[in-house]
N, C-alpha and C positions, 0 to 999 in steps of 0.2 A: 451406743451412739448411732444415730441414723446416718446413712451414707450421704444424704444431702447436706448434713452439717459439715461433713468432711470435705465434700466437693466445694461447698460454699466457702469454707475457710481457705481452700487452695485458690479459688477464683478471686476472693477478696485480696489475698496476699499478692497474687500475680498481678492483679489490676493495680494495686498500690505501687508495686515496683515499676510497672509499665508507665503509670502516670508520673511517678517521680523522675524516671529517666527522661520522659518527655519534657518535664519542667526544666531539668538540667540542660537538655540539648536544645530547648526552644521548639521542640516538635509538638505543635498543638494537636495534630492528629493522634499521636501516641498518648497525649494527655487525655483526649476525649475517649479513646479506646480503653485506656486504663481505668478511667472513671466509670465507664459503662460496665467493664468487667467487675469492678468493685461492687457496683450496685447489684449486678447479677449474683455475685458471691454472697452479699448480705441477704438478698432475698432467699437464696438457697439455704443459707444457715437458718434463717427464720422459719422456713418451711420444715426443715429437719427438726428444729426445736418443737414445732407444733406437733409433728408426727411422734416424736419421742414422748411428749406430754400426753398425747392421746393413748399411746401404747402403755405408758406407766399407769394412767388412770384406769385403763381396762384391766391391767394386771392386778392393781390394787382392789378393784371392784370384785374380781374373781376370787382373790385371796380372802377378802372380807366375807364374801358369800360362803366360801368353804368353811371359814371359821364359825360363821353363824350356824351353818348346817351341823357342824361338829358339836357346837354348844347345845343346839336343840336336841341332838341325838343323845348327848350325855344327860341332859335334863329328863328326857323321856325314859332313859334307862334307870335313872334315879327314882323317878315316880313309880315305875314298875317294881323296882326292888322294895321301895317303901310300902307299896300296896301288898306285895307278897309277905313282907314282915308283919304287917298289920293283920293280914288274913291268918298267918301262922299263929300269931299271938291270940287272936280271937278263937281259933280252933283249939289251941292248947288250954285256954281259959275255960272254954266250954267243956273240955274233957275233965277238968278238975271238979266241975259242978255235979258230975254224975256219980 
């Protein structure tokens, strides 16, 4: 989890508390500050989520590329093995005709 998501969650919660206390006490300044801190927290969480998604997409792309490379290598090895078997069969068959 990205650190911005964690910081954002903390700011969102702290802002919510500050706003609520401001509402209970009639302190409009605390309400405004709390709301602003909540907005900051929500933005931080969103940014962290975007960064997590980008990191996950990159990791998935790299994993998929590696899997594709591995599959291509296995297929190449299978083609080479099949070509050797065919060549050996043709060589053995040619030896029986003499």
